[in-house]
C-alpha positions in Angstrom: -17.7 13.5 -2.0 -20.8 11.3 -1.9 -20.7 7.7 -0.7 -20.4 4.8 -3.1 -24.0 4.0 -2.6 -25.1 7.4 -3.9 -22.9 7.5 -7.0 -25.1 5.5 -9.4 -25.0 5.0 -13.2 -27.6 3.2 -15.3 -25.9 0.4 -17.2 -27.9 1.2 -20.4 -26.7 4.8 -20.4 -23.9 5.6 -22.8 -20.4 6.4 -21.4 -20.8 10.1 -22.2 -24.2 10.5 -20.7 -23.1 8.4 -17.7 -20.3 10.8 -17.0 -22.7 13.7 -17.0 -25.0 11.9 -14.7 -22.2 11.0 -12.3 -21.2 14.7 -12.2 -24.7 16.0 -11.8 -27.0 13.8 -9.8 -27.2 11.1 -7.1 -29.8 8.9 -5.4 -29.9 6.3 -2.6 -30.3 2.7 -3.8 -30.7 -0.4 -1.7 -27.4 -1.8 -0.3 -25.2 -3.1 -3.1 -27.2 -1.6 -5.8 -29.9 -3.2 -8.0 -29.4 -5.3 -11.2 -29.7 -2.3 -13.5 -27.4 0.0 -11.6 -23.6 0.4 -11.3 -22.0 1.8 -8.2 -18.9 3.9 -8.7 -16.3 3.4 -6.1 -13.3 5.7 -5.5 -10.1 3.9 -4.9 -7.0 5.7 -3.7 -3.4 4.7 -4.5 0.1 6.0 -5.2 1.7 6.8 -8.5 4.9 5.4 -9.8 5.1 2.2 -7.6 4.2 -1.1 -9.2 2.9 -2.6 -6.0 0.2 0.1 -5.9 -0.9 -0.4 -9.6 -3.8 -2.8 -9.2 -6.5 0.0 -9.1 -5.6 1.1 -12.6 -6.7 -2.3 -13.9 -9.8 -2.8 -11.6 -12.3 -1.8 -14.3 -11.0 -4.6 -16.6 -11.9 -7.2 -13.9 -14.7 -5.5 -12.1 -17.5 -7.6 -10.7 -20.9 -6.7 -12.3 -22.4 -3.7 -10.7 -19.2 -1.9 -9.7 -16.9 0.5 -11.5 -13.9 2.4 -10.2 -12.5 5.9 -10.2 -8.8 6.0 -9.3 -7.5 8.8 -7.1 -3.8 9.2 -6.7 -2.2 10.8 -3.6 1.4 11.4 -2.6 1.8 9.3 0.5 0.2 6.4 2.4 -0.6 8.6 5.4 -2.5 10.9 3.0 -4.5 7.8 1.8 -5.4 7.1 5.5 -6.5 10.7 5.9 -8.6 10.6 2.8 -10.3 7.4 3.9 -11.0 8.8 7.4 -12.4 11.9 5.9 -14.7 10.0 3.4 -12.9 11.5 0.4 -12.3 8.0 -1.0 -14.0 4.7 -0.4 -11.1 2.2 -0.5 -7.3 2.5 -0.8 -4.3 0.4 -1.7 -2.2 1.6 1.1 0.6 0.7 3.6 -0.4 -1.4 6.5 1.8 0.6 8.9 -0.1 3.9 8.5 -3.3 1.9 8.7 -2.3 0.5 12.0 -1.3 3.9 13.2 -4.7 5.2 12.2 -6.5 2.4 14.0 -4.5 3.1 17.1 -5.8 6.6 17.0 -9.4 5.3 16.9 -9.8 6.0 13.2 -12.4 3.7 11.6 -10.2 1.9 9.1 -9.8 -1.8 8.5 -7.8 -4.0 6.1 -10.1 -6.2 4.0 -7.5 -7.9 1.8 -3.7 -8.0 1.3 -2.3 -6.4 -1.8 1.5 -6.8 -2.0 4.3 -8.0 0.2 7.9 -6.7 0.0 9.0 -3.7 -2.0 11.7 -2.9 0.6 15.5 -2.7 0.5 18.4 -1.8 2.8 20.9 -0.3 0.5 24.5 0.9 0.9 27.7 1.4 -1.0 29.1 -2.0 -0.1 28.7 -2.2 3.7 27.4 -5.6 4.7 26.5 -5.1 8.4 25.1 -2.5 10.7 28.4 -2.4 12.5 30.0 -1.1 9.3 27.5 1.8 9.3 27.8 3.0 12.9 28.0 6.8 13.0 26.8 7.1 9.4 23.7 8.8 8.1 21.0 6.3 7.1 17.8 7.4 5.2 14.5 6.2 6.5 10.8 6.6 5.5 9.3 7.9 8.8 6.5 5.7 10.2 6.9 3.0 7.6 7.2 -0.7 7.8 10.7 -0.2 6.5 11.6 2.0 9.5 10.1 -0.6 11.9 12.2 -3.3 10.2 15.4 -1.3 10.4 14.9 -0.6 14.1 14.3 -4.3 14.7 17.5 -5.1 12.8 19.4 -2.5 14.8 18.1 -4.1 18.0 19.0 -7.6 16.8 22.6 -6.4 16.2 22.9 -5.2 19.8 23.0 -1.6 18.7 20.7 1.4 19.3 19.2 4.0 16.9 21.5 6.5 18.6 24.4 4.7 17.1 23.4 6.1 13.7 22.2 9.4 12.2 18.7 8.3 11.1 17.5 10.9 8.6 13.9 11.2 7.4 13.9 11.6 3.6 10.8 11.7 1.3 10.4 8.6 -0.8 10.8 10.3 -4.1 14.1 11.8 -2.9 15.7 8.8 -1.3 17.6 7.3 -4.3 18.9 10.7 -5.4 20.1 11.5 -1.9 21.9 8.2 -1.8 23.5 8.6 -5.2 24.5 12.2 -4.3 26.3 10.9 -1.2 24.0 12.8 1.2 23.3 9.5 3.0 25.6 6.5 3.4 22.7 4.0 3.2 18.9 3.8 3.3 16.1 1.5 4.3 13.6 2.4 1.7 11.0 1.3 -0.8 10.7 0.6 -4.5 11.3 2.0 -7.0 14.0 3.9 -5.2 15.7 0.6 -4.2 16.0 -0.5 -7.8 17.2 2.9 -8.9 19.9 2.8 -6.3 20.9 -0.8 -7.2 21.2 0.2 -10.9 23.6 2.9 -9.8 25.8 0.4 -7.9 24.1 0.2 -4.5 24.2 -3.1 -2.7 22.1 -4.8 0.0 23.3 -4.5 3.6 20.9 -7.0 5.2 17.8 -8.8 4.3 14.9 -6.4 5.1 12.5 -9.3 5.4 14.4 -11.2 8.1 12.5 -9.8 11.1 9.2 -11.0 12.7 7.2 -8.6 10.5 8.4 -10.5 7.4 7.4 -9.0 4.0 4.1 -7.5 5.2 3.6 -4.1 3.5 0.5 -3.2 1.5 -3.2 -3.9 1.9 -6.7 -3.0 0.6 -8.2 -0.7 3.2 -11.7 0.7 3.7 -13.7 2.0 6.7 -15.6 -0.1 9.3 -18.6 2.0 8.5 -18.7 0.9 4.9 -18.2 -2.7 5.9 -21.2 -2.4 8.2 -23.3 -0.4 5.8 -22.8 -2.3 2.6 -20.9 -5.6 3.1 -22.1 -6.8 -0.4 -20.3 -3.8 -2.0 -17.2 -4.5 0.0 -17.3 -8.2 -1.2 -17.6 -7.0 -4.8 -14.6 -4.7 -4.4 -12.5 -7.4 -2.8 -13.5 -9.9 -5.5 -12.5 -7.4 -8.1 -9.2 -6.8 -6.3 -8.5 -10.6 -6.1 -9.2 -11.1 -9.8 -7.0 -8.2 -10.8 -4.2 -9.3 -8.5 -4.3 -12.9 -9.9 -4.1 -11.6 -13.5 -1.2 -9.2 -12.6 0.8 -11.9 -10.9 0.6 -14.2 -13.9 0.9 -11.7 -16.7 3.5 -9.1 -15.9 4.7 -8.8 -19.5 1.2 -7.8 -20.5 0.5 -5.0 -18.1 4.1 -3.7 -17.4 4.3 -1.7 -20.6 1.0 0.0 -19.8 2.3 1.0 -16.3 5.5 2.4 -17.8 3.4 4.4 -20.2 1.1 5.6 -17.4 3.9 6.6 -15.0 6.9 7.2 -17.2 10.3 6.0 -16.2 12.8 3.2 -17.0 11.1 -0.2 -17.8 14.3 -2.0 -16.6 14.0 -0.3 -13.2 10.3 -1.3 -12.9 11.2 -4.8 -13.9 13.8 -5.0 -11.1 11.2 -3.6 -8.7 8.7 -6.3 -9.7 11.2 -8.9 -8.6 11.2 -7.4 -5.1 7.5 -7.7 -4.3 4.9 -10.3 -4.2 1.3 -9.6 -5.2 -1.4 -11.2 -3.1 -5.0 -10.7 -1.9 -5.5 -13.3 0.8 -5.5 -12.8 4.6 -3.8 -15.9 5.8 -3.1 -16.7 9.4 0.5 -15.9 8.7 -0.3 -12.5 7.3 -2.5 -11.6 10.2 0.3 -12.7 12.6 2.7 -10.5 10.8 0.3 -7.6 11.2 0.1 -8.3 14.9 3.9 -8.4 15.1 4.1 -5.1 13.2 1.7 -3.5 15.6 3.6 -4.8 18.6 6.9 -3.6 17.2 5.4 -0.1 16.4 4.5 0.1 20.1 7.9 -1.1 21.3 9.7 1.6 19.3 7.2 4.4 20.2 5.4 4.9 16.9 2.1 4.2 18.5 1.0 4.2 22.2 -0.8 0.9 22.2 -1.0 -2.0 19.7 -4.5 -2.5 18.4 -5.9 -6.1 18.5 -5.8 -8.0 15.3 -9.6 -7.9 14.9 -9.4 -4.1 15.0 -6.8 -4.0 12.3 -8.1 -6.5 9.8 -11.5 -8.0 8.8 -11.0 -11.4 7.3 -14.6 -11.8 6.2 -14.2 -10.9 2.6 -10.7 -12.0 1.4 -10.3 -15.2 -0.7 
């Protein structure tokens, strides 16, 4: 796939002709594009999760000179792989797999936050980890939720070996819980809301550790930041405008998301109450990223915690 600087469309060209030009030709403009050109940026995200929905609305709030092509993948590690391979230009993705990639010397960086939260520690009525000793608990391997669970286990004076921690794919987590295959799970939306609708209850606050609610960010490559900072700023500005709209107008965009993804609108509404849209990179957010990287090292997910400046670039965020 060509870089965003080589995917150009003349603004005066009709949509049909533009699509043909995009498919069939490319050129190399000056950084950021000129006044009569539009750069097409590929943005990766996940389907079916409301805290990953911003890219579907980017074109409604795009800064002049930029338009977006949305690419959906199945997992956040897959988004990291696509960024590293140059298959996409940006991604709304998990900060945990991003930190893992940075620790492996992959050229990724977080240029804005996207959403906090989206987590839940769900059981059939148990209200402490002591109640779940010896039980099978579902986890999303390598996720912020796994890190939070391991921190909670340590805080309780227990060890992971006191439980049967079972790796379960995100789409299967709620059904595994409702089928009784697991006694509890530390997972993500919309599985958390599906399980709650079926009678599941929260064991502990998943946001009570040092990593807080940190979860999702806008990620690109360091190479693109260096090559075309103007374009990165335009994308971040679009992301910020879209995020501000979404935070204040849930009733307007939620029906469109349900139509796009399918599913139960009540479940999506419940999920929306469990995450917090944002685009800034506050000192608190960066500190939570550092805490997450340290925790990932402590529990063996990565060998060495990257420095904050290697994880995040605060130059562009509002």
